[in-house]
C-alpha positions as CSV (number, residue, x, y, z in Angstrom):
1,M,3.0,117.8,-9.4
2,T,1.2,118.5,-6.1
3,F,3.1,119.9,-3.2
4,K,2.5,118.7,0.4
5,S,3.2,120.5,3.6
6,G,2.4,120.1,7.3
7,F,3.3,120.1,10.9
8,V,4.3,116.8,12.4
9,N,4.6,117.1,16.2
10,I,6.4,114.5,18.4
11,V,5.1,113.8,21.9
12,G,5.7,111.2,24.6
13,K,7.0,110.5,28.0
14,P,10.4,111.8,29.2
15,N,13.3,109.7,27.8
16,A,11.2,107.9,25.2
17,G,13.6,108.9,22.4
18,K,11.7,111.9,21.0
19,S,14.8,114.0,20.4
20,T,16.7,111.2,18.9
21,L,13.8,110.6,16.5
22,M,13.6,114.4,15.7
23,N,17.3,114.5,14.8
24,A,17.0,111.3,12.6
25,L,13.9,112.7,10.7
26,V,15.5,116.1,10.1
27,G,19.0,114.8,9.4
28,E,20.6,117.5,11.6
29,R,21.4,117.9,15.3
30,M,18.3,119.9,16.3
31,A,17.9,118.6,19.9
32,I,20.3,117.7,22.6
33,I,20.3,114.0,23.7
34,T,21.3,112.4,27.0
35,H,20.2,109.4,28.9
36,K,18.5,111.5,31.6
37,P,14.8,112.3,31.5
38,Q,13.6,115.8,30.9
39,T,16.5,116.6,28.7
40,T,14.2,118.5,26.4
41,R,12.6,121.5,28.0
42,H,11.4,123.6,25.1
43,R,9.4,123.0,21.9
44,I,12.0,122.8,19.1
45,I,11.1,123.0,15.3
46,G,13.1,121.4,12.6
47,I,12.2,122.0,8.9
48,V,12.7,119.6,6.1
49,S,12.2,121.1,2.6
50,E,12.3,119.1,-0.6
51,D,11.0,119.8,-4.2
52,T,7.7,118.0,-3.5
53,H,7.1,118.8,0.2
54,Q,7.9,120.7,3.4
55,I,7.6,118.9,6.7
56,V,7.8,121.0,9.9
57,Y,8.8,118.6,12.7
58,S,8.3,119.7,16.3
59,D,10.1,118.1,19.3
60,T,8.4,118.6,22.6
61,P,9.3,118.1,26.3
62,G,8.4,114.8,27.8
63,Y,4.9,115.0,29.5
64,V,5.3,115.2,33.3
65,E,2.4,113.4,34.9
66,E,2.9,115.1,38.3
67,P,4.5,118.5,37.9
68,S,6.7,119.6,40.8
69,Y,7.5,123.1,39.5
70,K,5.9,125.8,37.4
71,M,8.6,124.9,34.9
72,H,7.1,121.5,34.5
73,E,3.7,123.0,34.0
74,V,5.0,125.2,31.2
75,M,6.7,122.2,29.6
76,N,3.4,120.4,29.7
77,S,1.7,123.4,28.1
78,F,4.2,123.0,25.2
79,V,2.9,119.5,24.7
80,K,-0.8,120.6,24.8
81,S,-0.2,123.6,22.5
82,C,1.3,121.3,19.8
83,L,-2.1,119.9,19.1
84,E,-3.3,123.3,17.9
85,D,-1.1,123.4,14.8
86,A,-0.5,119.7,14.2
87,D,-1.4,117.9,11.0
88,L,0.0,114.7,12.4
89,M,1.1,113.5,15.9
90,L,3.9,111.0,16.5
91,F,3.4,109.4,19.9
92,V,6.8,107.9,20.8
93,M,6.9,105.1,23.3
94,D,10.0,103.4,24.8
95,V,9.0,99.7,24.7
96,T,10.8,99.1,28.0
97,D,8.8,101.7,29.9
98,T,5.6,101.3,31.7
99,Y,2.5,103.1,30.4
100,E,-1.1,103.3,31.6
101,A,-4.2,104.1,29.6
102,T,-4.9,106.8,32.2
103,D,-1.6,108.7,31.5
104,G,-2.2,112.4,30.8
105,I,-0.6,112.2,27.3
106,V,-2.9,109.3,26.3
107,D,-6.0,111.3,27.3
108,I,-4.7,114.4,25.4
109,L,-4.3,112.3,22.2
110,N,-7.6,110.6,22.5
111,K,-9.4,113.9,22.9
112,S,-7.7,115.3,19.8
113,D,-9.0,115.3,16.2
114,V,-5.4,115.2,14.9
115,P,-4.3,111.9,13.3
116,V,-1.8,109.9,15.5
117,F,1.0,107.5,14.7
118,I,2.1,105.3,17.6
119,I,5.9,104.9,17.3
120,F,7.4,102.0,19.3
121,N,11.1,103.0,19.9
122,K,14.0,100.8,21.1
123,I,12.4,97.6,19.7
124,D,15.9,96.0,19.7
125,L,15.5,95.7,23.5
126,I,12.5,93.3,23.5
127,S,11.4,90.1,21.7
128,Q,9.2,90.1,18.6
129,E,6.5,88.4,20.5
130,A,6.5,91.1,23.2
131,L,6.4,93.8,20.5
132,K,3.4,92.2,18.8
133,E,1.6,92.1,22.1
134,L,2.4,95.8,22.8
135,M,1.3,96.8,19.3
136,S,-2.0,95.0,19.6
137,E,-2.7,96.4,23.1
138,W,-2.0,100.0,22.2
139,S,-4.0,99.8,18.9
140,Q,-7.0,99.4,21.1
141,L,-6.1,102.2,23.5
142,I,-5.4,104.9,20.9
143,D,-7.1,105.2,17.5
144,A,-3.9,105.4,15.6
145,K,-3.5,105.7,11.8
146,E,-0.2,103.8,11.9
147,V,1.7,101.7,14.4
148,I,5.4,101.7,13.5
149,P,8.3,100.1,15.3
150,I,11.7,101.8,15.1
151,V,15.2,102.1,16.7
152,A,15.7,105.8,16.4
153,S,19.4,105.7,17.6
154,D,20.2,103.4,14.7
155,K,17.8,105.0,12.2
156,L,16.1,101.6,11.8
157,G,12.6,102.1,10.3
158,I,13.1,105.8,9.8
159,S,12.8,105.7,6.0
160,F,9.6,103.7,6.2
161,L,8.3,106.2,8.8
162,K,9.1,109.2,6.5
163,E,7.1,107.6,3.7
164,K,4.1,107.1,5.9
165,I,4.3,110.6,7.2
166,L,4.4,112.0,3.7
167,S,1.4,109.9,2.7
168,H,-0.7,111.4,5.5
169,L,0.2,115.1,4.9
170,P,-2.2,117.5,3.2
171,E,-1.5,119.4,0.0
172,G,-0.4,122.9,0.6
173,E,2.2,125.6,0.2
174,P,5.4,125.7,2.2
175,F,5.3,127.6,5.5
176,Y,9.0,128.6,5.6
177,P,11.7,129.5,3.0
178,P,13.4,126.4,1.6
179,D,16.7,127.2,3.2
180,Q,15.4,127.7,6.7
181,L,16.1,124.8,9.2
182,T,14.4,126.0,12.4
183,D,12.6,129.0,13.9
184,R,15.1,129.2,16.8
185,P,18.1,131.6,16.9
186,E,21.7,130.4,17.2
187,R,21.8,131.6,20.8
188,F,19.2,129.1,21.8
189,F,21.2,126.1,20.4
190,V,24.3,127.4,22.0
191,S,22.6,127.4,25.4
192,E,21.2,123.9,24.7
193,I,24.7,122.5,23.9
194,I,26.1,124.0,27.1
195,R,23.1,122.5,29.0
196,E,23.7,119.1,27.4
197,K,27.2,119.1,28.9
198,I,25.8,119.9,32.3
199,L,23.4,116.9,32.0
200,L,26.3,114.7,31.0
201,L,29.0,115.8,33.4
202,Y,27.0,116.4,36.7
203,G,24.9,114.2,38.8
204,Q,22.2,114.5,41.4
205,E,20.2,117.7,41.3
206,I,22.5,119.9,39.4
207,P,21.2,119.2,35.8
208,Y,17.6,119.7,36.9
209,S,18.1,122.9,39.0
210,S,20.2,124.7,36.5
211,D,19.7,126.4,33.1
212,V,21.8,128.4,30.7
213,N,21.4,131.9,29.3
214,V,23.5,133.3,26.5
215,E,24.1,137.0,27.1
216,E,26.5,137.7,24.2
217,F,27.0,136.1,20.8
218,E,29.4,138.1,18.7
219,E,30.9,137.2,15.3
220,T,34.3,138.7,14.8
221,K,37.8,137.9,13.5
222,T,41.0,136.8,15.1
223,K,44.2,138.9,14.6
224,K,45.0,136.5,11.7
225,G,41.7,137.2,10.0
226,K,40.0,133.9,10.9
227,D,36.4,133.7,11.9
228,L,35.8,133.9,15.7
229,I,32.6,133.8,17.7
230,R,32.7,135.2,21.2
231,I,30.1,133.7,23.5
232,R,29.4,134.9,27.0
233,S,27.0,132.6,29.0
234,I,25.6,132.3,32.5
235,I,24.6,129.1,34.2
236,F,21.8,129.8,36.7
237,V,21.4,127.5,39.8
238,E,19.1,127.6,42.7
239,R,21.5,127.4,45.7
240,K,24.9,128.8,46.6
241,S,26.2,125.3,47.3
242,Q,25.5,124.3,43.7
243,V,27.9,127.0,42.5
244,S,30.8,125.3,44.0
245,I,29.7,122.0,42.5
246,I,29.5,123.5,39.0
247,I,33.0,125.1,39.4
248,G,34.7,122.1,41.1
249,R,37.9,122.0,43.0
250,G,40.3,124.6,41.6
251,G,37.8,125.3,38.8
252,S,38.4,121.8,37.3
253,A,34.7,120.9,36.7
254,I,33.8,124.2,34.9
255,K,37.0,124.0,32.9
256,K,36.0,120.5,31.6
257,L,32.5,121.7,31.0
258,G,33.8,124.7,29.0
259,T,36.2,122.7,27.0
260,E,33.7,120.0,25.9
261,A,31.0,122.7,25.2
262,R,33.5,124.8,23.1
263,L,34.5,121.8,21.0
264,D,30.9,120.9,20.2
265,L,30.1,124.5,19.5
266,E,33.1,124.9,17.1
267,E,31.9,121.8,15.2
268,W,28.3,123.0,15.1
269,L,29.1,126.6,14.2
270,Q,32.1,125.7,11.9
271,S,34.1,128.5,13.5
272,K,36.6,129.0,16.3
273,V,34.8,129.9,19.5
274,F,35.9,131.8,22.6
275,L,33.5,130.7,25.3
276,E,33.1,132.4,28.7
277,I,30.9,130.7,31.4
278,T,30.0,132.2,34.7
279,V,27.7,130.8,37.4
280,K,25.0,132.8,39.3
281,V,22.4,131.9,41.9
282,K,18.7,132.5,41.1
283,E,16.8,131.1,44.0
284,K,13.7,129.0,43.2
285,W,13.8,130.0,39.5
286,R,11.8,126.9,38.5
287,N,8.8,128.4,40.3
288,D,9.3,132.0,39.4
289,T,7.1,133.0,36.5
290,R,9.1,136.1,35.6
291,T,12.4,134.2,35.5
292,L,10.9,131.4,33.5
293,K,9.8,134.0,30.9
294,F,13.3,135.5,30.9
295,M,14.7,132.0,30.2
296,G,12.4,131.4,27.3
297,Y,9.7,129.3,28.9
298,G,6.9,131.6,27.9
299,G,3.9,132.1,30.1
C-alpha cells in the first residue's frame, strides 16, 4: 500500500473561517476562533497522521490588503511563505464577503504553481442560486483544481473535502512522528488562549494593540500530589491608558479574563492551572522589529 504525505496550507482574507476549517480538518483545537478579523496572527501547523497518509495542515493569518503596521507586513509574509512548502493550497472565502480579482491574495495564488482548491465557506448564509453564480465566477478568476462549498462551523462538507485533499497529495514518507500534533510548544497555545479571551472580552482597540507572552510554564504538584501547572504571563499594550482598561475597575476585568482563560487552559492541558497575568506597556510594539521578533513574529 502506498503512503501519501504533504503540506496543505490554508489562506484567505481575515475572518473567512480559516481557523474554524483548520480545527475541523485536524479534529483538535489548534487555532483560536472569534468573530473579529485578524484573530490569527501566526502560521500554525496541525498534523494528521493515519496508517495510509500524513497531512500537515497550516493555518495562516488573513491577508491584509493595506498593512498599517510592521506586524501586518510580517503576517502577510507568513501567507507568502506558505507557498514555498505547499503541496496544495486551500483558498477559503466567506460567501458573504466582497472580493476583487485584484486582491493581493488572488494575485499570489495565480502566480503560484501550487494546486489550489477554492473553498466557499458559510454557504448556509446564501441561496443555492447565488452560490452557483459565485462558483462559476471564481472558477474563471483562479485556475482551481476543485471548488468545494462547506460550512466549517458545522463541519458540513468536511468529509468530502478531506477525500479530495487526499486524492491530490503526492506519495511520500511522513514528515513528523505519528504522535506529533503540531510544531508549536505548549507556551504558544497558552498565550493564544489568553489572547482569545482578550478578543472576546474587550472592544475597540484593545484586542488589536495587545499581545501575550508566557514567561513561565512550570509543571509541578499540589500539596495533595495532584498535577499543577504554574503559568506566568504578560499582556503587552501600547499605551498606559490601555492598562487600566485591561485591569478594569477594582481589577474586575482582568479577574474575569484570568478566570475564563484558566478554565479553558485546564480543559486543554487536562491539569489544574495556577495562572498569573500582569499588564505592561510596550509603546508602538506593532511597528518595532525587535519586539515583534521577541513576540514570535520572526523577521
